[in-house]
PDB file of N, CA, C and O in Angstrom:
ATOM      1  N   MET A   1     -35.477 -62.242  61.006  1.00  0.00           N
ATOM      2  CA  MET A   1     -35.607 -61.314  59.892  1.00  0.00           C
ATOM      3  C   MET A   1     -37.001 -60.680  59.943  1.00  0.00           C
ATOM      4  O   MET A   1     -38.000 -61.374  60.133  1.00  0.00           O
ATOM      5  N   LEU A   2     -37.054 -59.382  59.774  1.00  0.00           N
ATOM      6  CA  LEU A   2     -38.329 -58.669  59.781  1.00  0.00           C
ATOM      7  C   LEU A   2     -38.890 -58.605  58.361  1.00  0.00           C
ATOM      8  O   LEU A   2     -38.166 -58.806  57.386  1.00  0.00           O
ATOM      9  N   ASP A   3     -40.177 -58.324  58.261  1.00  0.00           N
ATOM     10  CA  ASP A   3     -40.861 -58.311  56.965  1.00  0.00           C
ATOM     11  C   ASP A   3     -40.737 -56.967  56.255  1.00  0.00           C
ATOM     12  O   ASP A   3     -40.657 -55.917  56.893  1.00  0.00           O
ATOM     13  N   LEU A   4     -40.723 -57.017  54.921  1.00  0.00           N
ATOM     14  CA  LEU A   4     -40.787 -55.782  54.140  1.00  0.00           C
ATOM     15  C   LEU A   4     -42.072 -55.038  54.462  1.00  0.00           C
ATOM     16  O   LEU A   4     -43.121 -55.648  54.670  1.00  0.00           O
ATOM     17  N   TYR A   5     -41.979 -53.732  54.501  1.00  0.00           N
ATOM     18  CA  TYR A   5     -43.084 -52.806  54.756  1.00  0.00           C
ATOM     19  C   TYR A   5     -43.597 -52.859  56.195  1.00  0.00           C
ATOM     20  O   TYR A   5     -44.632 -52.275  56.515  1.00  0.00           O
ATOM     21  N   GLN A   6     -42.871 -53.560  57.050  1.00  0.00           N
ATOM     22  CA  GLN A   6     -43.202 -53.587  58.470  1.00  0.00           C
ATOM     23  C   GLN A   6     -42.738 -52.293  59.113  1.00  0.00           C
ATOM     24  O   GLN A   6     -41.659 -51.788  58.801  1.00  0.00           O
ATOM     25  N   LYS A   7     -43.556 -51.756  60.014  1.00  0.00           N
ATOM     26  CA  LYS A   7     -43.140 -50.586  60.787  1.00  0.00           C
ATOM     27  C   LYS A   7     -42.266 -51.063  61.937  1.00  0.00           C
ATOM     28  O   LYS A   7     -42.581 -52.054  62.596  1.00  0.00           O
ATOM     29  N   VAL A   8     -41.176 -50.361  62.174  1.00  0.00           N
ATOM     30  CA  VAL A   8     -40.222 -50.707  63.220  1.00  0.00           C
ATOM     31  C   VAL A   8     -39.821 -49.445  63.973  1.00  0.00           C
ATOM     32  O   VAL A   8     -40.090 -48.329  63.530  1.00  0.00           O
ATOM     33  N   SER A   9     -39.175 -49.640  65.114  1.00  0.00           N
ATOM     34  CA  SER A   9     -38.630 -48.494  65.843  1.00  0.00           C
ATOM     35  C   SER A   9     -37.109 -48.587  65.862  1.00  0.00           C
ATOM     36  O   SER A   9     -36.535 -49.676  65.861  1.00  0.00           O
ATOM     37  N   LEU A  10     -36.483 -47.438  65.877  1.00  0.00           N
ATOM     38  CA  LEU A  10     -35.026 -47.391  66.001  1.00  0.00           C
ATOM     39  C   LEU A  10     -34.655 -47.678  67.445  1.00  0.00           C
ATOM     40  O   LEU A  10     -35.337 -47.218  68.360  1.00  0.00           O
ATOM     41  N   ASN A  11     -33.594 -48.424  67.662  1.00  0.00           N
ATOM     42  CA  ASN A  11     -33.163 -48.697  69.037  1.00  0.00           C
ATOM     43  C   ASN A  11     -31.892 -47.938  69.395  1.00  0.00           C
ATOM     44  O   ASN A  11     -31.240 -48.237  70.396  1.00  0.00           O
ATOM     45  N   ARG A  12     -31.551 -46.969  68.581  1.00  0.00           N
ATOM     46  CA  ARG A  12     -30.418 -46.082  68.873  1.00  0.00           C
ATOM     47  C   ARG A  12     -30.606 -44.766  68.108  1.00  0.00           C
ATOM     48  O   ARG A  12     -31.424 -44.680  67.192  1.00  0.00           O
ATOM     49  N   ASP A  13     -29.854 -43.770  68.488  1.00  0.00           N
ATOM     50  CA  ASP A  13     -29.904 -42.462  67.822  1.00  0.00           C
ATOM     51  C   ASP A  13     -29.110 -42.487  66.518  1.00  0.00           C
ATOM     52  O   ASP A  13     -28.107 -43.191  66.397  1.00  0.00           O
ATOM     53  N   PHE A  14     -29.578 -41.708  65.549  1.00  0.00           N
ATOM     54  CA  PHE A  14     -28.861 -41.456  64.310  1.00  0.00           C
ATOM     55  C   PHE A  14     -28.842 -39.944  64.084  1.00  0.00           C
ATOM     56  O   PHE A  14     -29.615 -39.420  63.281  1.00  0.00           O
ATOM     57  N   PRO A  15     -27.943 -39.237  64.808  1.00  0.00           N
ATOM     58  CA  PRO A  15     -27.925 -37.775  64.719  1.00  0.00           C
ATOM     59  C   PRO A  15     -27.655 -37.259  63.309  1.00  0.00           C
ATOM     60  O   PRO A  15     -28.089 -36.162  62.957  1.00  0.00           O
ATOM     61  N   GLU A  16     -26.937 -38.048  62.495  1.00  0.00           N
ATOM     62  CA  GLU A  16     -26.669 -37.605  61.120  1.00  0.00           C
ATOM     63  C   GLU A  16     -27.941 -37.511  60.286  1.00  0.00           C
ATOM     64  O   GLU A  16     -27.958 -36.851  59.247  1.00  0.00           O
ATOM     65  N   TYR A  17     -29.008 -38.172  60.740  1.00  0.00           N
ATOM     66  CA  TYR A  17     -30.312 -38.116  60.056  1.00  0.00           C
ATOM     67  C   TYR A  17     -31.353 -37.372  60.883  1.00  0.00           C
ATOM     68  O   TYR A  17     -32.518 -37.301  60.491  1.00  0.00           O
ATOM     69  N   ASN A  18     -30.948 -36.821  62.015  1.00  0.00           N
ATOM     70  CA  ASN A  18     -31.862 -36.123  62.927  1.00  0.00           C
ATOM     71  C   ASN A  18     -32.923 -37.086  63.467  1.00  0.00           C
ATOM     72  O   ASN A  18     -34.078 -36.700  63.649  1.00  0.00           O
ATOM     73  N   LEU A  19     -32.531 -38.342  63.723  1.00  0.00           N
ATOM     74  CA  LEU A  19     -33.440 -39.360  64.250  1.00  0.00           C
ATOM     75  C   LEU A  19     -32.934 -39.856  65.597  1.00  0.00           C
ATOM     76  O   LEU A  19     -31.730 -39.912  65.843  1.00  0.00           O
ATOM     77  N   VAL A  20     -33.880 -40.214  66.466  1.00  0.00           N
ATOM     78  CA  VAL A  20     -33.520 -40.676  67.803  1.00  0.00           C
ATOM     79  C   VAL A  20     -34.166 -42.022  68.106  1.00  0.00           C
ATOM     80  O   VAL A  20     -35.117 -42.439  67.445  1.00  0.00           O
ATOM     81  N   LYS A  21     -33.633 -42.678  69.105  1.00  0.00           N
ATOM     82  CA  LYS A  21     -34.162 -43.951  69.567  1.00  0.00           C
ATOM     83  C   LYS A  21     -35.665 -43.819  69.781  1.00  0.00           C
ATOM     84  O   LYS A  21     -36.133 -42.866  70.403  1.00  0.00           O
ATOM     85  N   GLY A  22     -36.414 -44.786  69.257  1.00  0.00           N
ATOM     86  CA  GLY A  22     -37.868 -44.771  69.399  1.00  0.00           C
ATOM     87  C   GLY A  22     -38.597 -44.217  68.184  1.00  0.00           C
ATOM     88  O   GLY A  22     -39.806 -44.406  68.058  1.00  0.00           O
ATOM     89  N   ASP A  23     -37.887 -43.536  67.286  1.00  0.00           N
ATOM     90  CA  ASP A  23     -38.538 -43.046  66.070  1.00  0.00           C
ATOM     91  C   ASP A  23     -38.998 -44.237  65.234  1.00  0.00           C
ATOM     92  O   ASP A  23     -38.370 -45.296  65.244  1.00  0.00           O
ATOM     93  N   ILE A  24     -40.094 -44.053  64.516  1.00  0.00           N
ATOM     94  CA  ILE A  24     -40.721 -45.127  63.742  1.00  0.00           C
ATOM     95  C   ILE A  24     -40.320 -44.995  62.275  1.00  0.00           C
ATOM     96  O   ILE A  24     -40.215 -43.890  61.743  1.00  0.00           O
ATOM     97  N   ALA A  25     -40.097 -46.139  61.634  1.00  0.00           N
ATOM     98  CA  ALA A  25     -39.737 -46.182  60.215  1.00  0.00           C
ATOM     99  C   ALA A  25     -40.404 -47.405  59.588  1.00  0.00           C
ATOM    100  O   ALA A  25     -40.922 -48.274  60.289  1.00  0.00           O
ATOM    101  N   THR A  26     -40.383 -47.455  58.262  1.00  0.00           N
ATOM    102  CA  THR A  26     -40.923 -48.596  57.530  1.00  0.00           C
ATOM    103  C   THR A  26     -39.804 -49.256  56.745  1.00  0.00           C
ATOM    104  O   THR A  26     -39.046 -48.579  56.050  1.00  0.00           O
ATOM    105  N   ILE A  27     -39.695 -50.579  56.851  1.00  0.00           N
ATOM    106  CA  ILE A  27     -38.666 -51.319  56.110  1.00  0.00           C
ATOM    107  C   ILE A  27     -39.058 -51.395  54.641  1.00  0.00           C
ATOM    108  O   ILE A  27     -40.149 -51.859  54.312  1.00  0.00           O
ATOM    109  N   ASN A  28     -38.173 -50.940  53.758  1.00  0.00           N
ATOM    110  CA  ASN A  28     -38.420 -50.995  52.314  1.00  0.00           C
ATOM    111  C   ASN A  28     -37.587 -52.045  51.600  1.00  0.00           C
ATOM    112  O   ASN A  28     -37.972 -52.511  50.528  1.00  0.00           O
ATOM    113  N   ALA A  29     -36.453 -52.425  52.175  1.00  0.00           N
ATOM    114  CA  ALA A  29     -35.597 -53.419  51.513  1.00  0.00           C
ATOM    115  C   ALA A  29     -34.540 -53.910  52.493  1.00  0.00           C
ATOM    116  O   ALA A  29     -34.201 -53.239  53.467  1.00  0.00           O
ATOM    117  N   LEU A  30     -34.033 -55.098  52.202  1.00  0.00           N
ATOM    118  CA  LEU A  30     -32.875 -55.654  52.903  1.00  0.00           C
ATOM    119  C   LEU A  30     -31.686 -55.497  51.972  1.00  0.00           C
ATOM    120  O   LEU A  30     -31.778 -55.826  50.789  1.00  0.00           O
ATOM    121  N   VAL A  31     -30.570 -54.998  52.492  1.00  0.00           N
ATOM    122  CA  VAL A  31     -29.381 -54.834  51.654  1.00  0.00           C
ATOM    123  C   VAL A  31     -28.200 -55.566  52.281  1.00  0.00           C
ATOM    124  O   VAL A  31     -27.917 -55.392  53.466  1.00  0.00           O
ATOM    125  N   PRO A  32     -27.513 -56.383  51.491  1.00  0.00           N
ATOM    126  CA  PRO A  32     -26.342 -57.083  52.017  1.00  0.00           C
ATOM    127  C   PRO A  32     -25.178 -56.115  52.192  1.00  0.00           C
ATOM    128  O   PRO A  32     -25.019 -55.169  51.420  1.00  0.00           O
ATOM    129  N   HIS A  33     -24.381 -56.362  53.204  1.00  0.00           N
ATOM    130  CA  HIS A  33     -23.185 -55.553  53.415  1.00  0.00           C
ATOM    131  C   HIS A  33     -22.191 -55.892  52.299  1.00  0.00           C
ATOM    132  O   HIS A  33     -22.009 -57.068  51.984  1.00  0.00           O
ATOM    133  N   PRO A  34     -21.556 -54.905  51.706  1.00  0.00           N
ATOM    134  CA  PRO A  34     -20.655 -55.175  50.580  1.00  0.00           C
ATOM    135  C   PRO A  34     -19.372 -55.917  50.956  1.00  0.00           C
ATOM    136  O   PRO A  34     -18.698 -56.471  50.088  1.00  0.00           O
ATOM    137  N   GLU A  35     -19.035 -55.929  52.252  1.00  0.00           N
ATOM    138  CA  GLU A  35     -17.772 -56.560  52.668  1.00  0.00           C
ATOM    139  C   GLU A  35     -17.975 -57.571  53.789  1.00  0.00           C
ATOM    140  O   GLU A  35     -17.125 -57.688  54.671  1.00  0.00           O
ATOM    141  N   GLN A  36     -19.079 -58.300  53.771  1.00  0.00           N
ATOM    142  CA  GLN A  36     -19.371 -59.367  54.728  1.00  0.00           C
ATOM    143  C   GLN A  36     -19.619 -58.876  56.150  1.00  0.00           C
ATOM    144  O   GLN A  36     -19.549 -59.665  57.093  1.00  0.00           O
ATOM    145  N   GLY A  37     -19.906 -57.589  56.319  1.00  0.00           N
ATOM    146  CA  GLY A  37     -20.293 -57.071  57.632  1.00  0.00           C
ATOM    147  C   GLY A  37     -21.774 -57.302  57.866  1.00  0.00           C
ATOM    148  O   GLY A  37     -22.386 -58.151  57.218  1.00  0.00           O
ATOM    149  N   GLU A  38     -22.340 -56.556  58.780  1.00  0.00           N
ATOM    150  CA  GLU A  38     -23.754 -56.701  59.102  1.00  0.00           C
ATOM    151  C   GLU A  38     -24.624 -56.169  57.955  1.00  0.00           C
ATOM    152  O   GLU A  38     -24.403 -55.064  57.460  1.00  0.00           O
ATOM    153  N   ASP A  39     -25.603 -56.961  57.545  1.00  0.00           N
ATOM    154  CA  ASP A  39     -26.541 -56.510  56.526  1.00  0.00           C
ATOM    155  C   ASP A  39     -27.355 -55.350  57.070  1.00  0.00           C
ATOM    156  O   ASP A  39     -27.337 -55.076  58.270  1.00  0.00           O
ATOM    157  N   GLY A  40     -28.070 -54.667  56.181  1.00  0.00           N
ATOM    158  CA  GLY A  40     -28.831 -53.505  56.602  1.00  0.00           C
ATOM    159  C   GLY A  40     -30.240 -53.489  56.058  1.00  0.00           C
ATOM    160  O   GLY A  40     -30.603 -54.283  55.190  1.00  0.00           O
ATOM    161  N   TYR A  41     -31.024 -52.568  56.586  1.00  0.00           N
ATOM    162  CA  TYR A  41     -32.371 -52.308  56.091  1.00  0.00           C
ATOM    163  C   TYR A  41     -32.402 -50.916  55.470  1.00  0.00           C
ATOM    164  O   TYR A  41     -31.805 -49.976  55.993  1.00  0.00           O
ATOM    165  N   VAL A  42     -33.101 -50.802  54.358  1.00  0.00           N
ATOM    166  CA  VAL A  42     -33.456 -49.495  53.819  1.00  0.00           C
ATOM    167  C   VAL A  42     -34.754 -49.111  54.519  1.00  0.00           C
ATOM    168  O   VAL A  42     -35.752 -49.827  54.430  1.00  0.00           O
ATOM    169  N   LEU A  43     -34.736 -47.987  55.211  1.00  0.00           N
ATOM    170  CA  LEU A  43     -35.893 -47.523  55.955  1.00  0.00           C
ATOM    171  C   LEU A  43     -36.431 -46.239  55.351  1.00  0.00           C
ATOM    172  O   LEU A  43     -35.667 -45.369  54.931  1.00  0.00           O
ATOM    173  N   GLU A  44     -37.735 -46.129  55.311  1.00  0.00           N
ATOM    174  CA  GLU A  44     -38.362 -44.877  54.902  1.00  0.00           C
ATOM    175  C   GLU A  44     -38.960 -44.236  56.145  1.00  0.00           C
ATOM    176  O   GLU A  44     -39.637 -44.891  56.938  1.00  0.00           O
ATOM    177  N   ILE A  45     -38.701 -42.954  56.298  1.00  0.00           N
ATOM    178  CA  ILE A  45     -39.173 -42.199  57.447  1.00  0.00           C
ATOM    179  C   ILE A  45     -40.308 -41.293  56.972  1.00  0.00           C
ATOM    180  O   ILE A  45     -40.189 -40.608  55.957  1.00  0.00           O
ATOM    181  N   PHE A  46     -41.399 -41.302  57.717  1.00  0.00           N
ATOM    182  CA  PHE A  46     -42.561 -40.477  57.392  1.00  0.00           C
ATOM    183  C   PHE A  46     -42.805 -39.471  58.507  1.00  0.00           C
ATOM    184  O   PHE A  46     -42.481 -39.724  59.667  1.00  0.00           O
ATOM    185  N   ASN A  47     -43.382 -38.318  58.143  1.00  0.00           N
ATOM    186  CA  ASN A  47     -43.778 -37.369  59.183  1.00  0.00           C
ATOM    187  C   ASN A  47     -45.132 -37.797  59.749  1.00  0.00           C
ATOM    188  O   ASN A  47     -45.681 -38.817  59.332  1.00  0.00           O
ATOM    189  N   ALA A  48     -45.666 -37.037  60.682  1.00  0.00           N
ATOM    190  CA  ALA A  48     -46.894 -37.423  61.381  1.00  0.00           C
ATOM    191  C   ALA A  48     -48.120 -37.473  60.471  1.00  0.00           C
ATOM    192  O   ALA A  48     -49.107 -38.120  60.820  1.00  0.00           O
ATOM    193  N   VAL A  49     -48.086 -36.812  59.323  1.00  0.00           N
ATOM    194  CA  VAL A  49     -49.242 -36.838  58.409  1.00  0.00           C
ATOM    195  C   VAL A  49     -49.014 -37.777  57.231  1.00  0.00           C
ATOM    196  O   VAL A  49     -49.772 -37.755  56.261  1.00  0.00           O
ATOM    197  N   GLY A  50     -47.972 -38.602  57.312  1.00  0.00           N
ATOM    198  CA  GLY A  50     -47.768 -39.647  56.323  1.00  0.00           C
ATOM    199  C   GLY A  50     -46.957 -39.282  55.102  1.00  0.00           C
ATOM    200  O   GLY A  50     -46.931 -40.042  54.133  1.00  0.00           O
ATOM    201  N   GLU A  51     -46.292 -38.136  55.119  1.00  0.00           N
ATOM    202  CA  GLU A  51     -45.446 -37.730  53.987  1.00  0.00           C
ATOM    203  C   GLU A  51     -44.036 -38.283  54.192  1.00  0.00           C
ATOM    204  O   GLU A  51     -43.476 -38.186  55.284  1.00  0.00           O
ATOM    205  N   SER A  52     -43.475 -38.857  53.149  1.00  0.00           N
ATOM    206  CA  SER A  52     -42.113 -39.377  53.217  1.00  0.00           C
ATOM    207  C   SER A  52     -41.128 -38.226  53.353  1.00  0.00           C
ATOM    208  O   SER A  52     -41.171 -37.266  52.583  1.00  0.00           O
ATOM    209  N   ILE A  53     -40.235 -38.329  54.341  1.00  0.00           N
ATOM    210  CA  ILE A  53     -39.275 -37.243  54.549  1.00  0.00           C
ATOM    211  C   ILE A  53     -37.822 -37.678  54.411  1.00  0.00           C
ATOM    212  O   ILE A  53     -36.933 -36.833  54.305  1.00  0.00           O
ATOM    213  N   ASN A  54     -37.568 -38.995  54.410  1.00  0.00           N
ATOM    214  CA  ASN A  54     -36.184 -39.451  54.253  1.00  0.00           C
ATOM    215  C   ASN A  54     -36.166 -40.954  53.990  1.00  0.00           C
ATOM    216  O   ASN A  54     -37.074 -41.681  54.393  1.00  0.00           O
ATOM    217  N   VAL A  55     -35.127 -41.396  53.315  1.00  0.00           N
ATOM    218  CA  VAL A  55     -34.851 -42.819  53.126  1.00  0.00           C
ATOM    219  C   VAL A  55     -33.407 -43.027  53.553  1.00  0.00           C
ATOM    220  O   VAL A  55     -32.506 -42.341  53.071  1.00  0.00           O
ATOM    221  N   ILE A  56     -33.188 -43.974  54.460  1.00  0.00           N
ATOM    222  CA  ILE A  56     -31.860 -44.198  55.030  1.00  0.00           C
ATOM    223  C   ILE A  56     -31.545 -45.694  55.033  1.00  0.00           C
ATOM    224  O   ILE A  56     -32.436 -46.524  54.851  1.00  0.00           O
ATOM    225  N   ILE A  57     -30.286 -46.025  55.238  1.00  0.00           N
ATOM    226  CA  ILE A  57     -29.864 -47.412  55.426  1.00  0.00           C
ATOM    227  C   ILE A  57     -29.222 -47.520  56.798  1.00  0.00           C
ATOM    228  O   ILE A  57     -28.341 -46.736  57.148  1.00  0.00           O
ATOM    229  N   VAL A  58     -29.674 -48.505  57.574  1.00  0.00           N
ATOM    230  CA  VAL A  58     -29.129 -48.739  58.913  1.00  0.00           C
ATOM    231  C   VAL A  58     -28.831 -50.225  59.079  1.00  0.00           C
ATOM    232  O   VAL A  58     -29.399 -51.046  58.360  1.00  0.00           O
ATOM    233  N   PRO A  59     -27.954 -50.586  60.010  1.00  0.00           N
ATOM    234  CA  PRO A  59     -27.711 -52.012  60.275  1.00  0.00           C
ATOM    235  C   PRO A  59     -28.982 -52.684  60.789  1.00  0.00           C
ATOM    236  O   PRO A  59     -29.808 -52.043  61.440  1.00  0.00           O
ATOM    237  N   ILE A  60     -29.137 -53.962  60.500  1.00  0.00           N
ATOM    238  CA  ILE A  60     -30.298 -54.714  60.968  1.00  0.00           C
ATOM    239  C   ILE A  60     -30.454 -54.598  62.483  1.00  0.00           C
ATOM    240  O   ILE A  60     -31.574 -54.515  62.985  1.00  0.00           O
ATOM    241  N   SER A  61     -29.354 -54.593  63.203  1.00  0.00           N
ATOM    242  CA  SER A  61     -29.410 -54.537  64.668  1.00  0.00           C
ATOM    243  C   SER A  61     -29.917 -53.205  65.212  1.00  0.00           C
ATOM    244  O   SER A  61     -30.137 -53.083  66.417  1.00  0.00           O
ATOM    245  N   ALA A  62     -30.109 -52.200  64.349  1.00  0.00           N
ATOM    246  CA  ALA A  62     -30.534 -50.871  64.791  1.00  0.00           C
ATOM    247  C   ALA A  62     -32.046 -50.712  64.868  1.00  0.00           C
ATOM    248  O   ALA A  62     -32.539 -49.653  65.256  1.00  0.00           O
ATOM    249  N   VAL A  63     -32.794 -51.765  64.499  1.00  0.00           N
ATOM    250  CA  VAL A  63     -34.249 -51.666  64.530  1.00  0.00           C
ATOM    251  C   VAL A  63     -34.849 -52.821  65.312  1.00  0.00           C
ATOM    252  O   VAL A  63     -34.230 -53.872  65.479  1.00  0.00           O
ATOM    253  N   GLU A  64     -36.064 -52.602  65.786  1.00  0.00           N
ATOM    254  CA  GLU A  64     -36.791 -53.672  66.459  1.00  0.00           C
ATOM    255  C   GLU A  64     -38.277 -53.554  66.144  1.00  0.00           C
ATOM    256  O   GLU A  64     -38.776 -52.485  65.792  1.00  0.00           O
ATOM    257  N   SER A  65     -38.957 -54.664  66.279  1.00  0.00           N
ATOM    258  CA  SER A  65     -40.393 -54.705  66.028  1.00  0.00           C
ATOM    259  C   SER A  65     -41.132 -53.836  67.033  1.00  0.00           C
ATOM    260  O   SER A  65     -40.686 -53.655  68.166  1.00  0.00           O
ATOM    261  N   LEU A  66     -42.270 -53.301  66.601  1.00  0.00           N
ATOM    262  CA  LEU A  66     -43.144 -52.592  67.530  1.00  0.00           C
ATOM    263  C   LEU A  66     -43.838 -53.625  68.415  1.00  0.00           C
ATOM    264  O   LEU A  66     -44.088 -54.755  67.995  1.00  0.00           O
ATOM    265  N   LYS A  67     -44.144 -53.219  69.638  1.00  0.00           N
ATOM    266  CA  LYS A  67     -44.745 -54.137  70.600  1.00  0.00           C
ATOM    267  C   LYS A  67     -46.124 -53.635  71.042  1.00  0.00           C
ATOM    268  O   LYS A  67     -46.408 -52.439  70.989  1.00  0.00           O
ATOM    269  N   GLU A  68     -46.962 -54.560  71.472  1.00  0.00           N
ATOM    270  CA  GLU A  68     -48.323 -54.230  71.911  1.00  0.00           C
ATOM    271  C   GLU A  68     -48.361 -53.226  73.055  1.00  0.00           C
ATOM    272  O   GLU A  68     -49.292 -52.425  73.145  1.00  0.00           O
ATOM    273  N   ASN A  69     -47.375 -53.260  73.916  1.00  0.00           N
ATOM    274  CA  ASN A  69     -47.397 -52.400  75.094  1.00  0.00           C
ATOM    275  C   ASN A  69     -46.718 -51.050  74.858  1.00  0.00           C
ATOM    276  O   ASN A  69     -46.393 -50.349  75.817  1.00  0.00           O
ATOM    277  N   GLU A  70     -46.503 -50.681  73.607  1.00  0.00           N
ATOM    278  CA  GLU A  70     -45.904 -49.387  73.268  1.00  0.00           C
ATOM    279  C   GLU A  70     -46.964 -48.484  72.638  1.00  0.00           C
ATOM    280  O   GLU A  70     -47.917 -48.958  72.019  1.00  0.00           O
ATOM    281  N   ILE A  71     -46.778 -47.181  72.806  1.00  0.00           N
ATOM    282  CA  ILE A  71     -47.640 -46.215  72.152  1.00  0.00           C
ATOM    283  C   ILE A  71     -46.770 -45.277  71.313  1.00  0.00           C
ATOM    284  O   ILE A  71     -45.591 -45.080  71.608  1.00  0.00           O
ATOM    285  N   LEU A  72     -47.356 -44.709  70.280  1.00  0.00           N
ATOM    286  CA  LEU A  72     -46.627 -43.763  69.425  1.00  0.00           C
ATOM    287  C   LEU A  72     -46.716 -42.371  70.026  1.00  0.00           C
ATOM    288  O   LEU A  72     -47.693 -42.039  70.697  1.00  0.00           O
ATOM    289  N   SER A  73     -45.704 -41.563  69.789  1.00  0.00           N
ATOM    290  CA  SER A  73     -45.717 -40.174  70.238  1.00  0.00           C
ATOM    291  C   SER A  73     -45.177 -39.305  69.106  1.00  0.00           C
ATOM    292  O   SER A  73     -44.640 -39.808  68.119  1.00  0.00           O
ATOM    293  N   VAL A  74     -45.329 -38.009  69.267  1.00  0.00           N
ATOM    294  CA  VAL A  74     -44.919 -37.065  68.231  1.00  0.00           C
ATOM    295  C   VAL A  74     -43.837 -36.156  68.787  1.00  0.00           C
ATOM    296  O   VAL A  74     -43.925 -35.694  69.925  1.00  0.00           O
ATOM    297  N   CYS A  75     -42.804 -35.900  67.970  1.00  0.00           N
ATOM    298  CA  CYS A  75     -41.777 -34.932  68.327  1.00  0.00           C
ATOM    299  C   CYS A  75     -41.508 -34.061  67.106  1.00  0.00           C
ATOM    300  O   CYS A  75     -41.784 -34.465  65.976  1.00  0.00           O
ATOM    301  N   SER A  76     -40.985 -32.898  67.329  1.00  0.00           N
ATOM    302  CA  SER A  76     -40.712 -31.965  66.241  1.00  0.00           C
ATOM    303  C   SER A  76     -39.356 -32.261  65.610  1.00  0.00           C
ATOM    304  O   SER A  76     -38.393 -32.588  66.303  1.00  0.00           O
ATOM    305  N   LEU A  77     -39.296 -32.143  64.287  1.00  0.00           N
ATOM    306  CA  LEU A  77     -38.023 -32.258  63.592  1.00  0.00           C
ATOM    307  C   LEU A  77     -37.174 -31.010  63.780  1.00  0.00           C
ATOM    308  O   LEU A  77     -35.957 -31.051  63.602  1.00  0.00           O
ATOM    309  N   ILE A  78     -37.804 -29.914  64.134  1.00  0.00           N
ATOM    310  CA  ILE A  78     -37.107 -28.651  64.336  1.00  0.00           C
ATOM    311  C   ILE A  78     -36.712 -28.543  65.796  1.00  0.00           C
ATOM    312  O   ILE A  78     -37.566 -28.497  66.681  1.00  0.00           O
ATOM    313  N   LYS A  79     -35.425 -28.505  66.037  1.00  0.00           N
ATOM    314  CA  LYS A  79     -34.918 -28.395  67.417  1.00  0.00           C
ATOM    315  C   LYS A  79     -34.858 -26.934  67.810  1.00  0.00           C
ATOM    316  O   LYS A  79     -34.335 -26.102  67.069  1.00  0.00           O
ATOM    317  N   SER A  80     -35.396 -26.626  68.979  1.00  0.00           N
ATOM    318  CA  SER A  80     -35.374 -25.225  69.420  1.00  0.00           C
ATOM    319  C   SER A  80     -34.189 -24.924  70.287  1.00  0.00           C
ATOM    320  O   SER A  80     -34.026 -23.791  70.739  1.00  0.00           O
TER     321      SER A  80
END
């Protein structure tokens, strides 16, 4: 189980939210699945200057801890 307010990376794409594998989010809450399926995390997504741009719910298996050997990068939300 990961900690609340921990920064994590997505390990898969979420095109419905315009998010891709490797995007960074912050865990805001753990939510139980209503029908005994996989529990989820409420994630808050921030832009590069720290403004909140979305709050989503994803399965726990869709995120992973950040690692020492990773670096952050920037991508545009606007697809050309």
